[in-house]
Structures are given as C-alpha cells and as structure tokens.
PQR file with spaces between the fields and no chain letter, atoms N, CA, C, O and H, PARSE charges and radii, in Angstrom:
ATOM       1  N    MET     1     -23.652  212.073  302.093 -0.4000 1.5000
ATOM       2  CA   MET     1     -24.025  212.291  300.719 -0.0000 2.0000
ATOM       3  C    MET     1     -25.457  211.812  300.510  0.5500 1.7000
ATOM       4  O    MET     1     -25.833  210.761  301.031 -0.5500 1.4000
ATOM       5  N    THR     2     -26.248  212.550  299.771 -0.4000 1.5000
ATOM       6  CA   THR     2     -27.623  212.190  299.468 -0.0000 2.0000
ATOM       7  C    THR     2     -27.692  211.576  298.077  0.5500 1.7000
ATOM       8  O    THR     2     -27.197  212.151  297.106 -0.5500 1.4000
ATOM       9  H    THR     2     -25.942  213.403  299.348  0.4000 1.0000
ATOM      10  N    TYR     3     -28.308  210.408  297.992 -0.4000 1.5000
ATOM      11  CA   TYR     3     -28.442  209.716  296.717 -0.0000 2.0000
ATOM      12  C    TYR     3     -29.877  209.784  296.221  0.5500 1.7000
ATOM      13  O    TYR     3     -30.814  209.910  297.009 -0.5500 1.4000
ATOM      14  H    TYR     3     -28.710  209.941  298.780  0.4000 1.0000
ATOM      15  N    SER     4     -30.036  209.703  294.932 -0.4000 1.5000
ATOM      16  CA   SER     4     -31.350  209.563  294.324 -0.0000 2.0000
ATOM      17  C    SER     4     -31.475  208.098  293.906  0.5500 1.7000
ATOM      18  O    SER     4     -30.884  207.686  292.908 -0.5500 1.4000
ATOM      19  H    SER     4     -29.275  209.601  294.292  0.4000 1.0000
ATOM      20  N    TRP     5     -32.239  207.311  294.663 -0.4000 1.5000
ATOM      21  CA   TRP     5     -32.323  205.869  294.453 -0.0000 2.0000
ATOM      22  C    TRP     5     -33.416  205.510  293.465  0.5500 1.7000
ATOM      23  O    TRP     5     -34.473  206.141  293.431 -0.5500 1.4000
ATOM      24  H    TRP     5     -32.720  207.646  295.474  0.4000 1.0000
ATOM      25  N    ARG     6     -33.149  204.477  292.652 -0.4000 1.5000
ATOM      26  CA   ARG     6     -34.132  203.967  291.690 -0.0000 2.0000
ATOM      27  C    ARG     6     -34.122  202.445  291.747  0.5500 1.7000
ATOM      28  O    ARG     6     -33.107  201.818  292.049 -0.5500 1.4000
ATOM      29  H    ARG     6     -32.291  203.964  292.679  0.4000 1.0000
ATOM      30  N    LYS     7     -35.268  201.878  291.453 -0.4000 1.5000
ATOM      31  CA   LYS     7     -35.337  200.429  291.307 -0.0000 2.0000
ATOM      32  C    LYS     7     -36.105  200.122  290.030  0.5500 1.7000
ATOM      33  O    LYS     7     -36.722  201.008  289.439 -0.5500 1.4000
ATOM      34  H    LYS     7     -36.093  202.387  291.208  0.4000 1.0000
ATOM      35  N    SER     8     -36.065  198.897  289.621 -0.4000 1.5000
ATOM      36  CA   SER     8     -36.718  198.497  288.383 -0.0000 2.0000
ATOM      37  C    SER     8     -38.206  198.808  288.431  0.5500 1.7000
ATOM      38  O    SER     8     -38.858  198.624  289.458 -0.5500 1.4000
ATOM      39  H    SER     8     -35.564  198.177  290.102  0.4000 1.0000
ATOM      40  N    SER     9     -38.729  199.277  287.320 -0.4000 1.5000
ATOM      41  CA   SER     9     -40.169  199.519  287.247 -0.0000 2.0000
ATOM      42  C    SER     9     -40.937  198.204  287.378  0.5500 1.7000
ATOM      43  O    SER     9     -42.119  198.215  287.721 -0.5500 1.4000
ATOM      44  H    SER     9     -38.199  199.427  286.485  0.4000 1.0000
ATOM      45  N    ARG    10     -40.294  197.092  287.116 -0.4000 1.5000
ATOM      46  CA   ARG    10     -40.929  195.778  287.264 -0.0000 2.0000
ATOM      47  C    ARG    10     -41.081  195.383  288.729  0.5500 1.7000
ATOM      48  O    ARG    10     -41.803  194.436  289.040 -0.5500 1.4000
ATOM      49  H    ARG    10     -39.333  197.083  286.838  0.4000 1.0000
ATOM      50  N    SER    11     -40.416  196.092  289.624 -0.4000 1.5000
ATOM      51  CA   SER    11     -40.504  195.788  291.053 -0.0000 2.0000
ATOM      52  C    SER    11     -41.759  196.358  291.689  0.5500 1.7000
ATOM      53  O    SER    11     -42.166  195.924  292.767 -0.5500 1.4000
ATOM      54  H    SER    11     -39.830  196.862  289.371  0.4000 1.0000
ATOM      55  N    ALA    12     -42.374  197.329  291.026 -0.4000 1.5000
ATOM      56  CA   ALA    12     -43.585  197.989  291.533 -0.0000 2.0000
ATOM      57  C    ALA    12     -43.372  198.440  292.974  0.5500 1.7000
ATOM      58  O    ALA    12     -42.427  199.174  293.265 -0.5500 1.4000
ATOM      59  H    ALA    12     -42.043  197.682  290.151  0.4000 1.0000
ATOM      60  N    ASP    13     -44.246  198.003  293.872 -0.4000 1.5000
ATOM      61  CA   ASP    13     -44.149  198.420  295.272 -0.0000 2.0000
ATOM      62  C    ASP    13     -43.455  197.385  296.149  0.5500 1.7000
ATOM      63  O    ASP    13     -43.511  197.479  297.375 -0.5500 1.4000
ATOM      64  H    ASP    13     -45.014  197.407  293.635  0.4000 1.0000
ATOM      65  N    GLN    14     -42.812  196.412  295.548 -0.4000 1.5000
ATOM      66  CA   GLN    14     -42.118  195.393  296.328 -0.0000 2.0000
ATOM      67  C    GLN    14     -40.897  195.997  297.014  0.5500 1.7000
ATOM      68  O    GLN    14     -40.313  196.971  296.538 -0.5500 1.4000
ATOM      69  H    GLN    14     -42.767  196.335  294.552  0.4000 1.0000
ATOM      70  N    THR    15     -40.528  195.399  298.135 -0.4000 1.5000
ATOM      71  CA   THR    15     -39.366  195.902  298.874 -0.0000 2.0000
ATOM      72  C    THR    15     -38.190  194.940  298.847  0.5500 1.7000
ATOM      73  O    THR    15     -37.201  195.156  299.548 -0.5500 1.4000
ATOM      74  H    THR    15     -41.002  194.607  298.521  0.4000 1.0000
ATOM      75  N    ASN    16     -38.279  193.893  298.059 -0.4000 1.5000
ATOM      76  CA   ASN    16     -37.186  192.916  298.005 -0.0000 2.0000
ATOM      77  C    ASN    16     -36.455  193.021  296.665  0.5500 1.7000
ATOM      78  O    ASN    16     -36.500  192.107  295.841 -0.5500 1.4000
ATOM      79  H    ASN    16     -39.082  193.717  297.490  0.4000 1.0000
ATOM      80  N    CYS    17     -35.795  194.135  296.473 -0.4000 1.5000
ATOM      81  CA   CYS    17     -35.093  194.345  295.216 -0.0000 2.0000
ATOM      82  C    CYS    17     -33.811  195.144  295.464  0.5500 1.7000
ATOM      83  O    CYS    17     -33.538  195.598  296.575 -0.5500 1.4000
ATOM      84  H    CYS    17     -35.758  194.877  297.143  0.4000 1.0000
ATOM      85  N    VAL    18     -33.067  195.290  294.426 -0.4000 1.5000
ATOM      86  CA   VAL    18     -31.838  196.074  294.468 -0.0000 2.0000
ATOM      87  C    VAL    18     -32.157  197.469  293.954  0.5500 1.7000
ATOM      88  O    VAL    18     -32.879  197.622  292.969 -0.5500 1.4000
ATOM      89  H    VAL    18     -33.289  194.921  293.524  0.4000 1.0000
ATOM      90  N    GLU    19     -31.624  198.481  294.615 -0.4000 1.5000
ATOM      91  CA   GLU    19     -31.803  199.860  294.169 -0.0000 2.0000
ATOM      92  C    GLU    19     -30.457  200.419  293.724  0.5500 1.7000
ATOM      93  O    GLU    19     -29.412  200.067  294.272 -0.5500 1.4000
ATOM      94  H    GLU    19     -31.037  198.357  295.415  0.4000 1.0000
ATOM      95  N    LEU    20     -30.497  201.284  292.733 -0.4000 1.5000
ATOM      96  CA   LEU    20     -29.295  201.857  292.152 -0.0000 2.0000
ATOM      97  C    LEU    20     -29.386  203.377  292.199  0.5500 1.7000
ATOM      98  O    LEU    20     -30.413  203.956  291.846 -0.5500 1.4000
ATOM      99  H    LEU    20     -31.346  201.570  292.288  0.4000 1.0000
ATOM     100  N    ALA    21     -28.313  204.015  292.633 -0.4000 1.5000
ATOM     101  CA   ALA    21     -28.239  205.479  292.624 -0.0000 2.0000
ATOM     102  C    ALA    21     -27.497  205.921  291.367  0.5500 1.7000
ATOM     103  O    ALA    21     -26.736  205.150  290.782 -0.5500 1.4000
ATOM     104  H    ALA    21     -27.478  203.544  292.920  0.4000 1.0000
ATOM     105  N    ASN    22     -27.721  207.152  290.963 -0.4000 1.5000
ATOM     106  CA   ASN    22     -27.078  207.659  289.745 -0.0000 2.0000
ATOM     107  C    ASN    22     -25.568  207.794  289.890  0.5500 1.7000
ATOM     108  O    ASN    22     -24.882  208.113  288.919 -0.5500 1.4000
ATOM     109  H    ASN    22     -28.339  207.778  291.438  0.4000 1.0000
ATOM     110  N    THR    23     -25.048  207.559  291.073 -0.4000 1.5000
ATOM     111  CA   THR    23     -23.602  207.628  291.303 -0.0000 2.0000
ATOM     112  C    THR    23     -22.929  206.268  291.172  0.5500 1.7000
ATOM     113  O    THR    23     -21.702  206.178  291.202 -0.5500 1.4000
ATOM     114  H    THR    23     -25.605  207.300  291.862  0.4000 1.0000
ATOM     115  N    GLY    24     -23.732  205.200  291.026 -0.4000 1.5000
ATOM     116  CA   GLY    24     -23.187  203.851  290.975 -0.0000 2.0000
ATOM     117  C    GLY    24     -23.284  203.129  292.297  0.5500 1.7000
ATOM     118  O    GLY    24     -22.798  202.004  292.416 -0.5500 1.4000
ATOM     119  H    GLY    24     -24.729  205.273  291.001  0.4000 1.0000
ATOM     120  N    ALA    25     -23.901  203.744  293.302 -0.4000 1.5000
ATOM     121  CA   ALA    25     -24.104  203.074  294.584 -0.0000 2.0000
ATOM     122  C    ALA    25     -25.269  202.094  294.450  0.5500 1.7000
ATOM     123  O    ALA    25     -26.254  202.379  293.768 -0.5500 1.4000
ATOM     124  H    ALA    25     -24.296  204.658  293.206  0.4000 1.0000
ATOM     125  N    VAL    26     -25.150  200.946  295.102 -0.4000 1.5000
ATOM     126  CA   VAL    26     -26.160  199.893  295.055 -0.0000 2.0000
ATOM     127  C    VAL    26     -26.511  199.510  296.486  0.5500 1.7000
ATOM     128  O    VAL    26     -25.634  199.423  297.347 -0.5500 1.4000
ATOM     129  H    VAL    26     -24.350  200.714  295.656  0.4000 1.0000
ATOM     130  N    ARG    27     -27.818  199.276  296.740 -0.4000 1.5000
ATOM     131  CA   ARG    27     -28.241  198.859  298.078 -0.0000 2.0000
ATOM     132  C    ARG    27     -29.415  197.892  297.984  0.5500 1.7000
ATOM     133  O    ARG    27     -30.040  197.748  296.933 -0.5500 1.4000
ATOM     134  H    ARG    27     -28.529  199.346  296.041  0.4000 1.0000
ATOM     135  N    ASP    28     -29.696  197.241  299.092 -0.4000 1.5000
ATOM     136  CA   ASP    28     -30.830  196.331  299.224 -0.0000 2.0000
ATOM     137  C    ASP    28     -32.020  197.151  299.710  0.5500 1.7000
ATOM     138  O    ASP    28     -31.933  197.816  300.743 -0.5500 1.4000
ATOM     139  H    ASP    28     -29.188  197.357  299.945  0.4000 1.0000
ATOM     140  N    SER    29     -33.125  197.111  298.979 -0.4000 1.5000
ATOM     141  CA   SER    29     -34.279  197.932  299.357 -0.0000 2.0000
ATOM     142  C    SER    29     -34.907  197.506  300.681  0.5500 1.7000
ATOM     143  O    SER    29     -35.632  198.293  301.290 -0.5500 1.4000
ATOM     144  H    SER    29     -33.196  196.571  298.141  0.4000 1.0000
ATOM     145  N    LYS    30     -34.650  196.286  301.141 -0.4000 1.5000
ATOM     146  CA   LYS    30     -35.177  195.856  302.435 -0.0000 2.0000
ATOM     147  C    LYS    30     -34.480  196.548  303.594  0.5500 1.7000
ATOM     148  O    LYS    30     -35.001  196.574  304.709 -0.5500 1.4000
ATOM     149  H    LYS    30     -34.061  195.646  300.646  0.4000 1.0000
ATOM     150  N    ASN    31     -33.305  197.107  303.337 -0.4000 1.5000
ATOM     151  CA   ASN    31     -32.517  197.749  304.386 -0.0000 2.0000
ATOM     152  C    ASN    31     -31.969  199.081  303.858  0.5500 1.7000
ATOM     153  O    ASN    31     -30.766  199.199  303.628 -0.5500 1.4000
ATOM     154  H    ASN    31     -32.882  197.086  302.431  0.4000 1.0000
ATOM     155  N    PRO    32     -32.833  200.082  303.665 -0.5600 1.5000
ATOM     156  CA   PRO    32     -32.402  201.333  303.038  0.2800 2.0000
ATOM     157  C    PRO    32     -31.372  202.134  303.827  0.5500 1.7000
ATOM     158  O    PRO    32     -30.697  202.994  303.261 -0.5500 1.4000
ATOM     159  N    THR    33     -31.241  201.868  305.115 -0.4000 1.5000
ATOM     160  CA   THR    33     -30.222  202.574  305.896 -0.0000 2.0000
ATOM     161  C    THR    33     -28.969  201.727  306.084  0.5500 1.7000
ATOM     162  O    THR    33     -28.025  202.135  306.760 -0.5500 1.4000
ATOM     163  H    THR    33     -31.789  201.169  305.575  0.4000 1.0000
ATOM     164  N    GLY    34     -28.972  200.550  305.480 -0.4000 1.5000
ATOM     165  CA   GLY    34     -27.837  199.641  305.604 -0.0000 2.0000
ATOM     166  C    GLY    34     -26.698  200.007  304.669  0.5500 1.7000
ATOM     167  O    GLY    34     -26.686  201.088  304.080 -0.5500 1.4000
ATOM     168  H    GLY    34     -29.739  200.219  304.930  0.4000 1.0000
ATOM     169  N    PRO    35     -25.749  199.106  304.540 -0.5600 1.5000
ATOM     170  CA   PRO    35     -24.562  199.383  303.729  0.2800 2.0000
ATOM     171  C    PRO    35     -24.872  199.464  302.241  0.5500 1.7000
ATOM     172  O    PRO    35     -25.864  198.915  301.762 -0.5500 1.4000
ATOM     173  N    THR    36     -24.015  200.148  301.535 -0.4000 1.5000
ATOM     174  CA   THR    36     -24.102  200.228  300.079 -0.0000 2.0000
ATOM     175  C    THR    36     -22.761  199.797  299.500  0.5500 1.7000
ATOM     176  O    THR    36     -21.737  199.816  300.184 -0.5500 1.4000
ATOM     177  H    THR    36     -23.209  200.594  301.924  0.4000 1.0000
ATOM     178  N    ILE    37     -22.784  199.416  298.251 -0.4000 1.5000
ATOM     179  CA   ILE    37     -21.536  199.198  297.532 -0.0000 2.0000
ATOM     180  C    ILE    37     -21.514  200.187  296.378  0.5500 1.7000
ATOM     181  O    ILE    37     -22.563  200.583  295.870 -0.5500 1.4000
ATOM     182  H    ILE    37     -23.615  199.401  297.695  0.4000 1.0000
ATOM     183  N    THR    38     -20.342  200.576  295.976 -0.4000 1.5000
ATOM     184  CA   THR    38     -20.212  201.513  294.866 -0.0000 2.0000
ATOM     185  C    THR    38     -19.469  200.831  293.735  0.5500 1.7000
ATOM     186  O    THR    38     -18.407  200.240  293.933 -0.5500 1.4000
ATOM     187  H    THR    38     -19.490  200.254  296.388  0.4000 1.0000
ATOM     188  N    VAL    39     -20.038  200.922  292.562 -0.4000 1.5000
ATOM     189  CA   VAL    39     -19.456  200.306  291.375 -0.0000 2.0000
ATOM     190  C    VAL    39     -19.320  201.367  290.291  0.5500 1.7000
ATOM     191  O    VAL    39     -19.948  202.424  290.355 -0.5500 1.4000
ATOM     192  H    VAL    39     -20.900  201.402  292.402  0.4000 1.0000
ATOM     193  N    ASP    40     -18.499  201.072  289.304 -0.4000 1.5000
ATOM     194  CA   ASP    40     -18.414  201.959  288.150 -0.0000 2.0000
ATOM     195  C    ASP    40     -19.703  201.785  287.356  0.5500 1.7000
ATOM     196  O    ASP    40     -19.974  200.703  286.835 -0.5500 1.4000
ATOM     197  H    ASP    40     -17.989  200.213  289.252  0.4000 1.0000
ATOM     198  N    LEU    41     -20.489  202.839  287.265 -0.4000 1.5000
ATOM     199  CA   LEU    41     -21.819  202.755  286.680 -0.0000 2.0000
ATOM     200  C    LEU    41     -21.792  202.309  285.224  0.5500 1.7000
ATOM     201  O    LEU    41     -22.614  201.483  284.830 -0.5500 1.4000
ATOM     202  H    LEU    41     -20.269  203.717  287.689  0.4000 1.0000
ATOM     203  N    SER    42     -20.886  202.821  284.424 -0.4000 1.5000
ATOM     204  CA   SER    42     -20.859  202.437  283.007 -0.0000 2.0000
ATOM     205  C    SER    42     -20.483  200.965  282.840  0.5500 1.7000
ATOM     206  O    SER    42     -21.005  200.297  281.948 -0.5500 1.4000
ATOM     207  H    SER    42     -20.217  203.493  284.744  0.4000 1.0000
ATOM     208  N    THR    43     -19.598  200.456  283.674 -0.4000 1.5000
ATOM     209  CA   THR    43     -19.226  199.042  283.615 -0.0000 2.0000
ATOM     210  C    THR    43     -20.396  198.160  284.026  0.5500 1.7000
ATOM     211  O    THR    43     -20.660  197.141  283.388 -0.5500 1.4000
ATOM     212  H    THR    43     -19.174  200.999  284.399  0.4000 1.0000
ATOM     213  N    LEU    44     -21.101  198.546  285.090 -0.4000 1.5000
ATOM     214  CA   LEU    44     -22.259  197.787  285.547 -0.0000 2.0000
ATOM     215  C    LEU    44     -23.346  197.760  284.480  0.5500 1.7000
ATOM     216  O    LEU    44     -23.896  196.699  284.187 -0.5500 1.4000
ATOM     217  H    LEU    44     -20.887  199.374  285.608  0.4000 1.0000
ATOM     218  N    LEU    45     -23.657  198.903  283.902 -0.4000 1.5000
ATOM     219  CA   LEU    45     -24.707  198.955  282.887 -0.0000 2.0000
ATOM     220  C    LEU    45     -24.338  198.140  281.654  0.5500 1.7000
ATOM     221  O    LEU    45     -25.200  197.485  281.068 -0.5500 1.4000
ATOM     222  H    LEU    45     -23.210  199.765  284.140  0.4000 1.0000
ATOM     223  N    ALA    46     -23.078  198.170  281.254 -0.4000 1.5000
ATOM     224  CA   ALA    46     -22.630  197.371  280.107 -0.0000 2.0000
ATOM     225  C    ALA    46     -22.795  195.881  280.403  0.5500 1.7000
ATOM     226  O    ALA    46     -23.212  195.122  279.529 -0.5500 1.4000
ATOM     227  H    ALA    46     -22.377  198.702  281.730  0.4000 1.0000
ATOM     228  N    ALA    47     -22.471  195.457  281.623 -0.4000 1.5000
ATOM     229  CA   ALA    47     -22.618  194.049  281.999 -0.0000 2.0000
ATOM     230  C    ALA    47     -24.088  193.636  282.012  0.5500 1.7000
ATOM     231  O    ALA    47     -24.427  192.540  281.565 -0.5500 1.4000
ATOM     232  H    ALA    47     -22.132  196.074  282.333  0.4000 1.0000
ATOM     233  N    ILE    48     -24.953  194.499  282.516 -0.4000 1.5000
ATOM     234  CA   ILE    48     -26.388  194.206  282.534 -0.0000 2.0000
ATOM     235  C    ILE    48     -26.914  194.078  281.113  0.5500 1.7000
ATOM     236  O    ILE    48     -27.618  193.120  280.794 -0.5500 1.4000
ATOM     237  H    ILE    48     -24.677  195.389  282.878  0.4000 1.0000
ATOM     238  N    LYS    49     -26.579  195.034  280.260 -0.4000 1.5000
ATOM     239  CA   LYS    49     -27.061  195.020  278.875 -0.0000 2.0000
ATOM     240  C    LYS    49     -26.539  193.827  278.086  0.5500 1.7000
ATOM     241  O    LYS    49     -27.205  193.362  277.161 -0.5500 1.4000
ATOM     242  H    LYS    49     -26.007  195.813  280.520  0.4000 1.0000
ATOM     243  N    SER    50     -25.368  193.330  278.434 -0.4000 1.5000
ATOM     244  CA   SER    50     -24.800  192.184  277.720 -0.0000 2.0000
ATOM     245  C    SER    50     -25.415  190.859  278.161  0.5500 1.7000
ATOM     246  O    SER    50     -25.176  189.827  277.536 -0.5500 1.4000
ATOM     247  H    SER    50     -24.827  193.708  279.186  0.4000 1.0000
ATOM     248  N    GLY    51     -26.209  190.882  279.239 -0.4000 1.5000
ATOM     249  CA   GLY    51     -26.837  189.669  279.740 -0.0000 2.0000
ATOM     250  C    GLY    51     -25.995  188.907  280.743  0.5500 1.7000
ATOM     251  O    GLY    51     -26.322  187.771  281.088 -0.5500 1.4000
ATOM     252  H    GLY    51     -26.404  191.721  279.747  0.4000 1.0000
ATOM     253  N    ARG    52     -24.939  189.501  281.209 -0.4000 1.5000
ATOM     254  CA   ARG    52     -24.024  188.818  282.130 -0.0000 2.0000
ATOM     255  C    ARG    52     -24.719  188.318  283.397  0.5500 1.7000
ATOM     256  O    ARG    52     -24.309  187.304  283.963 -0.5500 1.4000
ATOM     257  H    ARG    52     -24.674  190.424  280.929  0.4000 1.0000
ATOM     258  N    PHE    53     -25.748  189.003  283.841 -0.4000 1.5000
ATOM     259  CA   PHE    53     -26.421  188.640  285.083 -0.0000 2.0000
ATOM     260  C    PHE    53     -27.743  187.907  284.864  0.5500 1.7000
ATOM     261  O    PHE    53     -28.487  187.683  285.819 -0.5500 1.4000
ATOM     262  H    PHE    53     -26.081  189.827  283.381  0.4000 1.0000
ATOM     263  N    ASP    54     -28.046  187.532  283.621 -0.4000 1.5000
ATOM     264  CA   ASP    54     -29.281  186.800  283.347 -0.0000 2.0000
ATOM     265  C    ASP    54     -29.255  185.459  284.072  0.5500 1.7000
ATOM     266  O    ASP    54     -28.234  184.772  284.084 -0.5500 1.4000
ATOM     267  H    ASP    54     -27.442  187.714  282.845  0.4000 1.0000
ATOM     268  N    LEU    55     -30.367  185.096  284.666 -0.4000 1.5000
ATOM     269  CA   LEU    55     -30.439  183.853  285.428 -0.0000 2.0000
ATOM     270  C    LEU    55     -30.862  182.663  284.572  0.5500 1.7000
ATOM     271  O    LEU    55     -30.596  181.517  284.935 -0.5500 1.4000
ATOM     272  H    LEU    55     -31.197  185.653  284.656  0.4000 1.0000
ATOM     273  N    ALA    56     -31.494  182.913  283.478 -0.4000 1.5000
ATOM     274  CA   ALA    56     -31.983  181.807  282.630 -0.0000 2.0000
ATOM     275  C    ALA    56     -30.949  181.390  281.617  0.5500 1.7000
ATOM     276  O    ALA    56     -31.192  180.478  280.827 -0.5500 1.4000
ATOM     277  H    ALA    56     -31.710  183.844  283.183  0.4000 1.0000
C-alpha cells in the first residue's frame, strides 16, 4: 500500500519527527522504511486537539 506521509510544518527539514499518513498510519521519519503503527485517525486527532499529548 502506498501512503501519503505528512509531518508537522514546524518540523521543517528535520528528520527526527513523527509522520502521519491520511489512513492513520504513523512512522518515525528517521526510518521511513521501518515499521508503522495504524491508529484510528479521528480518535488520534481528537486526543491531539484535546491536549492529551502536551508535554508542558
């Protein structure tokens, strides 16, 4: 399967970030041919928007 990968615009040209596909697949940009995990995209986005993953 071919994915269309995206990363945060705040990451610019850095390679140490998480990338997200429109299907809910997630991968580490340092290892683009490595493993991916698949999550329910709407659940993940809701958690991000709610601040669940904020570090501060």
